[in-house]
N, C-alpha and C positions, 0 to 999 in steps of 0.2 A: 498825461491826459486824464480827465475825469469823465465818467460815463453817466448819462442821465437816460434811463430807459434803454432804448437801443441806439441812442444818438450820442456820439462821442463829441465832447467839447474840446476843440483843439486850440492851442495857443497861437492863433493866426489872426489876421485882420478881419476875417469873416466871423470870428467867434461871437462877437456881440450880436450879429444878426441871427445866429443860430440860437443863442440864449433867448432873444426876444421871441423867436418862433416857438420855443419850448414853453416860455412863460405865458404866452397869449394863445396858445393852442394851434397855431398855424403849423401844418405838417412840414417837416424839413425833408426836402427831396434830395437824393444823392447829387444831382447836378448843381444844387445850391451850396454844397459843402466844398471846402478846400479839398484838393486832390487827396491828400493823405487821410483826411477825415472821412471822405466818401469811401475810400478803400477799406477803412476799418468798420464800416457799418455792419452790425451784427444782427442775425436772426435771433429769435427767442432761444433756439437750441444752442446758440453760440455764446450766450451771455456770460457763461462762466469761464470762457477762455481768455487768457492773457493775449496781448498784441502779438507776441512771438508765436504762441500756439495757434492763433487765428491765421497768421501768415502761413504757418505750416499746413493748416487745413486747406487753405486756398491752393497751395502747391499740391497737396495730396489729391485734390479733386480735379486738377487741371489736365484735361485730356489732350491738350496741345503739347505736352511735354514728351510725347513719344515721336518716333520717326518711322513712318508718317504719323501725323496726328490721329488721335482717336482712342488712345489708351492712357488712362491715368493710374496712379497708384491705387485709387479706389476701385478700378476695374477688376483688380485681382484681390483686393482687400475690402470686401463689401460689408458695410456695417450690419446689414440684415443677416449676414452669415458669419457674424463675429469676426469681421475683418479678415476673412479669407474668401476665396472664390476662384473663378476660372475664366473671367472675361468672356463669358458666353461660349465657352469652348464646347465642341462636340464630344470631347473626351472628359468625362466627369472628373472634376478635381484637378485636371492637368491644364494649366492656363494656356490660352491662345495668346500669341505675341502680336505685335503691331503689324507684322507683315504676313501675308497669306502663307499657310503651310508651316508656320513657325510655332512650336509648342515647347513648353517646359518639359523637363525630364522627371520632375518631382511634383508632388502636390503642393500647392501654395500653403505655407504655414500660417497659422493665425498670428497676428501681432498684438492681440489683446494680452494684457498683463506682461508684455515683453519688457517693460520698464524694470521689472524685478530680476531679470536674468543677469547673473554676474558675468564678468569677462571670462573668456575661455581659459581653462587651466586644469591642472591635475591636483586632486585633493586626496587625502588619506581617509579611507573608510575601513575601520578595523585594521586588518593587516594588509590591505590592498590600496594601491593608488588607482583612482578612477577619474575619468574626464568629467568636467563640469562646465556649464555655462556656454557663453557665446550665442550667436544668433544664426538662423537658418538650421536646416536639418543636420548639418555637419559642423556647426559652431564656427563657421569660417570668419566671422567678424566679431569684435568684442562688444560693440555697443551700437545704439540706435543712430549715432551720427555717422558711423562707418557703413551702416546698412544700405542707405538709398543708392549708393553708387552702383551696386550690383544690378538691380533691375533697370535703372536708368540707362546703363551702358551695355547691358547684355543684348547681343543681336537677336536672341530668341524671345526677348521681352520687350523693352521700350526702345531699344535699338538706336540710341544716340551714339554717334561716333566718338564723341569726346565731351569733356565737361564744358568747353566753350560753347558748344551747340546748345546745351541745356541752359546755360546762363543767358544766352542771347534770346531764347524763348521766354524766359522769365522776365527779362528786361522789356520785352514787347508786350507783356501781359497787362491786363487792366489793373491788376493788383500790384504792379511794380512799385508804385509809391509806398506800399507797405514795407518793402525791402529797405528803402532809404529812410523811412521813418523809424524802423527798428534798428538798423545797422549803421545809419549815418549816410551822408551825401556821397561817400566813396564806396558804397555797397557793391557797385558793379565795376569798380575801377580795375580790378585785377581778376581775371576769369577764375583762376584756381581758388583764390580766396572767396570769391563770390559763390562758387560751387559749394565750398564748405559751409557758407552761410545758408545756402539752400538746404543742405543736409542738416544743419543745426535747427532750422525752423521745422523741417519735417520731423526730426527727432523730438522736438518740444511738443508737437501735436501728438505723436505716438506715446509720449509719456503722460499726456493729459488725462483727466478723468473720463473723457469720452471713450478711451480704450482700456481703462481700468476702473469701471464704475462701482463695482461691488454692490450691484442692485438686484441680485438674483433672489429667488425665494429662500434659498439656503442661507444667504446673508441675512435676510429678515429673520430666519430661524435662529441664527447665531445671536442676533440682537434681541431676541425675545419677542419679536413682533409677528411671528408666524410659526405654525406647528407643522411638522412633517406628518404625512399619513403613516399608518402602520406599515404599509409596504415600503415606503421610502425610508422609514426608520430601520426596517430590516435590511434594506439595501446598504445603508450606511454602515450597519454592523458588519455585514459581509465584506464591505470595502476595507474595513479596519482589521478584520480577523486574519491573523497570520497563518491560520490553518485552513482557511477557506478561499477567499478572494485574494487576500494579501496585496490588494491594489496599492495600498499605502507604501509598499516597499519602494516603488518608483514614483508614484504620484503623491509625494509627501505632504503631510499636513501636521499641525500641532493639535492633537485631539482635545487637550485640556483647555485650549484657548477659545474665547468667544470673539476674538478680533479677526474680522474677515481676511486681512492680509496674511494671517498665519495659516490660511487655508488656500494656498496657491495650487495645490494638486499637481505638483511636479517637484522633483529634486534637481531639475535642470541637468540631469545626468544623461547617460547614453546606454542603450540596450540593443542587443542583437536578438530580434524576435523571430526571425525566419519567416517573415511575411510572404505570402505567395506572390509570384511574378504577375505583373499586370500587362497582359499582351496588348492592351490598347495604347500604351505609351509608344510613340513612333520609334524611339531609340531601341526599344526591345524587339523590333523586327529582326535585328541582328542577334542570333542566338548566342553569340560570343560577347555581347554587351552585358555588363553587370554594374549596377550602381552599388558601390561598396561603402558608401557613407563615410564614417569618421576616418578611416585609414586613407581616404583620398582628400581629406581636408587640406587646402593649400597651406604649405608651411608646417605641416604637422611634424615632419622629421626634425626640424630645428628646435622644437620645444618638447620633444618626446623624452620622458625620463628614461634612463638607462634600463630600469627594471621592467619596462613595458616594450614588448615587440610590436612593431607597427602592424604586422599581419594579424595580431590578436584583436585589433580594432575594426577589422573588416566586417561589414554587415551591421555595425552599430549606428543608430540614429538617435537624435536627441528626443528625450521624453517630453511631449508637449503638456501644457496645462490641460486639465479636464474641464476647466471653466468654459461654458458655452459649447461643450462637446456635442450636445444634442442637435445643434444647428450647423455642424461642421462636416457633414457627410460629403464625400466618402472618407475613409479612414486610413491611417498610417502614411508613411512617407511617399508611397507610390499610389495611394488611392485604390488599392486592390480590393478593399472590403467596403461594400456599398452601404450597409446600415449599421447603426449603433448597436443593435442587438447582436448582429453577426460579429462585430468587433469584440464585444464582451465574450461571446461564445467561442471565438477563435482562441482567446486566452485559455478558456476552460477545457477545450477539446482538441487543441492542436496536436497533442501527443497521443492521447488516448484514441482519437478517431482521425488520423491524418488524411485518410481518403476523402474526408469531407472538404478538405482545403487544397489538396495538392493533386496534380495530374497522375493518372494511373495508366501504366503501359498495357498493351494487349495481353501481356503475360501476368498482369496483376501486380506488378511492382509499383510502389508508390514513390514518386519523386519528391521526397520531403525537402523543404527549404530550396525549392527550385529557382529562386531568384538570387542564389549565391553559387559561385563555383564550388566544386566538391572540396577543394582545399580549405575553404573558409567556413564550411558548414559546422565544423566543430566549435566555432565561436558562438553559436546560437545557445541561448540560455535554456538548459534542460535540467537544471538543478533546483531552481527556486519554485515555490508554490505560485501558481497552480500548474506549472509546466512539467513537473517531475512525474508524469503519468506514463506508464508503458502502454503500447498499443493494446486496446481491448479493455484496459482498466477503467473503472468508473471515474468520472471526472470529479474534481473537488466541488464543482457547482452544478446543480441540476437545472432543468428548465425554469423552475419556479425561482431559484436563486438568481438566474440570469435576468428574469423579468424584474425582480426586486432591485437588482443593481441598476438596470436601465431606468427604472422609476426614480431612483435616487439621483442618477446622473442628470436626469431632466430637470431637477430642481436647481441646477447650476447655471441656468441660462439667464443672463442679465436682461433687464427690461429694454425693449427697443432692438434686440438682436435676434428677432425671428420674424 
């Protein structure tokens, strides 16, 4: 198919009528187009998408794909919040499911720039093997094609009982002709194959420039089209400084490069940060419930190197990209920290001033790392900058430093994502 403006020219019997309409100025109405052509009609915002990506966008935005209807992928991955969100949940950051009283147990992760995440595995870093890659907070799937089945079939999310139910809803949708146009006349013939095609289309959209646009002011700075303010420049320096912020240790970049894809602000690794418990998460009403992250990843034991004890992974969660971080509140895997400034301050003061973040008993004892069982608290990173402070020691970053870091992080917001 060739595209003229927002009208697709299909190789059908009606193509000549569409061409005449374009040539002589008569507006082509969707009802005048052949079914597949009408389905592929694009808004101005969608002009850069391929047919497969556009199909994925239609699927992504279809609120009829939940059970009961009403929740789309976009309900929890809102473009205005950098493709994360909570589906209007009363619990900030913790998504509401399609059924009353159903909530996720973790904050919805952003899917911006997820196309760059490698498959899950263990890589050598110096003299250590470390987990890398995968999607979700625990890396449970390897790629964007495998990712959609989790929310589509999860009872606490979109609640479909099986792939056949999802495929039947897609087959009944107004954009169903797009499926056969993209995948052929047998696109719906076999439900499991059709479900994989749905996932392939969703993955194509999630890999598209809509979700990895590189349009932030920082990207303009890299390209020489914008300048950072003095405070933002100071924040960047602190971000890179191994003796101050050392943010780059996990939120990796290539400082000598001017190419935006070299500044993804994540190493796709895993870290145990000892984030405070979020009592608003329904599952946390049980004091014996703990979300242990990577060590609970499905199938982890089958791929775990002999040199790594499974228990050593408890409390570790995937390091997210910092791109668009300013519009992604609340923060961390459990949404326990409300503001970006507090998220930065937590890194700087967690160990020197633990009473600021963790509950204190009537006797004055501070329950550090209270969202982990006592046996797993030794996994929390207390050796790397800026965490290696003793209680009462001055932090590596003062209030002015924290403000500068926040100012820099705010330059990472892509256009259209706030």
